[in-house]
N, C-alpha and C positions, 0 to 999 in steps of 0.2 A: 504494500500500500504505499503509496507517494502522497505526500501533503505538501500543497503550495505554500510558499511563505505568505503569511498575512503581512501587508505593509501596512503602518499606521500614521496617521497624522498626528500632529502634536494634540490635537484636539481629541482624537480617538485614544490615543494613549492616556490622555487626562482622565477619560472616563473611565478607563479600566484601574486607574490608580487607587480609588479605595479597597479593592479587591485586592491588588497587587501588595499593597501596604499590609495588608492582613495576613496573606500568604508568606511575605518575607518576614514579618514579625515572628510567625509560626517557626519558620526555619531558623532565624537567629537564637529563637528560644530554645527549639530541640537540641540545637548542634551545641549550644552553651550546656544544656543538661549532660549531654554526651561527654563533652570536655570534663567535666566535673567527676562523673562516674570513671571515666579513663584515668585520672588523677588519683583516685580513690584506689583504684585496681593496680596502680603503680606499673601500666604498661602491659599489663597481660589482659587486654579487652576485646582481641579479636574475637573469641568464642563467648563473651558475654552475652545472655539473652536479652538483657535490658539495653545494651548498644544495637544488637541487630534489630530489636523492635524499634527503636528511635532512627535508626538509619532506614529503615523500611519508611516511616513516618516523612522523613525528609524526601526520600524519593517521590512519595508521593505528592510532596508540596512542589518539588521540581515539576512533576508531570503536569501538575495544576496549572503553572505559569506556561508551559509549553503550550496547552490547551488553550490559553488564552491568546497566544501567539509571541509570548515574550521570553526571554532566556536570563537566567541567573547566571551572573559573571563573577561572582566572588569566591574564588576556590577556598580560601581561609574561612569564609563563613564568619566574617567579622564586621563588614560593614552593609552588606545587603545591597549588591549592587545588579540592576536590571537593565538589559537592553532589549528596545522596541525597534524592529526592522522598520525603516522608512525608505522613502524615495524623494530625494531633493534633487530637481531637475534633471530626472530620469537616472540618477545613480544612486546605489544604495548605501544607506549610512544608518547609524544606530542611534535612536534618541536613547538616551543615558538617563537613569535616576537613580539616586542613592538613598537609603532608607531615612538618612537623616534630613532629606531634602523634602521640602511642602510641595514641591510641583516639579515638573518635567521641563527644564529650561536650557538643557544641554544636549549636544549630539555628539558623536564622533564617526570619523571614517572607519570603513569596516577593518581596515588594516592598522588604524592608529591606535584602539585600544583608549581605555580610561584615561591615560596621560595626555592623549590628544583632545580632549574635551573642548568644545567651543558652544558658545552661547546660540541658541537655535535662532536664525534671523526672523524678525518679525513677520515678514512676510508669509511664512509658512504656517503663522497663526491665522485661522479663520476668524474674522471679527475680534482681531488682535486688540489687546489693551496695551501692548508695549509701544 
């Protein structure tokens, strides 16, 4: 089964943000719990049933984000970084949101990553307040 990439406008991405924020908070809370259990176990956590259960929950949350059409990009599970595929003038970019931000205001080129974030130009917002 192939899935076509869903491209978001900044407005469409904003509409998903309340749900995305909740899922990302669940991811961060669950991975924090996993780290605490792993610290208690002093490194022997691969076979711990609590860790396995929590890892399954995190995988479920990641799948929820993919079903919305966005992608969790924070491999350390510390800041809650999410990319939304978008098209700016026919080229693919990612709208980029961090869990400590109230709104989606940045994007980056596909190959640039988080360090290459730039402000979304106002013309890409419908009925822009910028």
